[in-house]
C-alpha positions, 0 to 999 in steps of 0.5 A: 357350444357345438351341436350334435347332429345325427341323421337316422333312417326312416325310409329310402330317401327320407331320414330323421334329423336330430340336433341336440343342444339346440336353444332356438325355435323350430323355424329354421334354415340349414346350411350344409358344407362339405370338407372336401373343398369347402363347397356348400349344398345348393340343391339336389346333388349340387354343390358350389362355393356360395352359401345357400340356406335351405328352409326346413319345415315340420320341425319340432323342439323338445328338451333342447333337441331339434327334430324332424324329417328331411327328404331327398334334397339332403339325404341323396346329396350326402349319400352320393358323396364319397364315404370319406367326405364329412359335412358341417351343418349350420342351423339358423333360427329364422325368428332370431337370425343372430342365433346360429349354431353348428355341428358335424353331421353323423349319418347312421348306417340305417340311412338309405338313398331314394334309389334303394326304394326301387330295389325294394319294390323289385324284390317285392314284385319278384317275391309276389311272382314266385308266390303266384307261380308256387300256388299255380304249381300246387293247384296243378298237382292237386288236379293231377291227384284227382285224375290218376296217381302220378309216380314221382320221378327223381332226376339225378343231376350231376354238376361237374366242376371244371377246375381251371388250372392257370399255368403261368409261363416260366420265366427263363432268365438268361444269365450273361456272363461278361468276361472281366477284362484282365488289366495287365500292367506292363513295366515301363522302364524309364531311361535316364535322360541324357541331358538334365532338364532345366529346373526353370522349366519344371518350376513353370510347369508346376506353377501352371498346374497349380494355377489351373487347379485353383481356377477349377476350385474357384469355379466349383465354389462359385456354382455350389456355394456363392449362390444366394440361398435364402433359408426362407426360400420355399421348396415349392417355389421350384415347382411352378405348379405350386408357386403362389405367384402363378395364382393370378386368375382362377384359384380353383385351377391353380389348386388342382394343378398344384395337387396334381404334382402330389406335394407332400404335407409340408409343401402344402402347408408352405403354399398355404402360408404363402397364400395367407401372406399374399391375402389369397384367402380362397386358396388357403381355405380350400387347400386347408379343407381339401388336405385336412381330410387326408392329413391329421397334421394339416387338419390340426393346423387348420383347427388352430387357425380358428382356436382362440388360444393359437389365433393370430390376426390375419385377413383369411381367418377369424377365431371361431370356437365351433369351426375349431372343434370341427377341424380338431375332430377331423384331425382325430379321425386321422390320428386318434392319439393326438394329445393336443387335439384331444386336449383342445377339443375337451377344453372347447367343448366345455 
């Protein structure tokens, strides 16, 4: 069953880590993955394609709740990402490494990065300085009262507000009236030929015209309809940037080039299917992870890749309930009314 993982604020750069429904010990390792590109946290603000387990100490378990404090390596790394990025945490019991559970990380609004500590110190120093100056002024006033009375002086300050008037230049539109040429029809009088035309010549001319029209019609048919059009041919094959045949060396570069062409969700799904058929699993997984954040349909299909109800055996994905839950939740974030995602999420979380 998926864990419910939360980060609650403690102080800048430090947060309380809570994982409910944890059935292991307090001796754990944590793996953090972001859904933007499927990368894993390897160090402070460092992400990479390789898995990296982090040992977390000073944790405790009570009533199936794992809790403890985590510092900058996790807090700053997560908060430095964009607000739309979500994170999946896997927890491994070091005393029983076959026991691993996971869950989506929910970050409370009370969690702040370590940089917020410097802001607090600056505000504190400024407050102390203002207090000191106020005490000094009060002390000087007391001394002045002992020597001679001082009549308070009042100053009237008049603050003039300058109204800025932004005058937008008037757009002068010139309407050019183009005179419509008048087409005059002239009556053409055809005089009767003095000699009758040959019927044979007229037949030959008509035959030549019909033959010419037939040739034009055949050419149009050939270029428009005789080409081999396979209905399974992908529209993305015409886009060389998203043609899976061009993914020969660097998978990440291919993905970046493809996404730069701004393909729609249907084209992305088509590229993913091509990658699965070609066993380009890294491309399929990264495209899924990247686009699932933006599109509920892609996230739903990604969840079904791991859902045992829809799973079809392939080289790129294996049925996994927790991962399916994660992507169903991601799909619902973009489309809260998706009934299939709601239904499957409720079934998988039982």
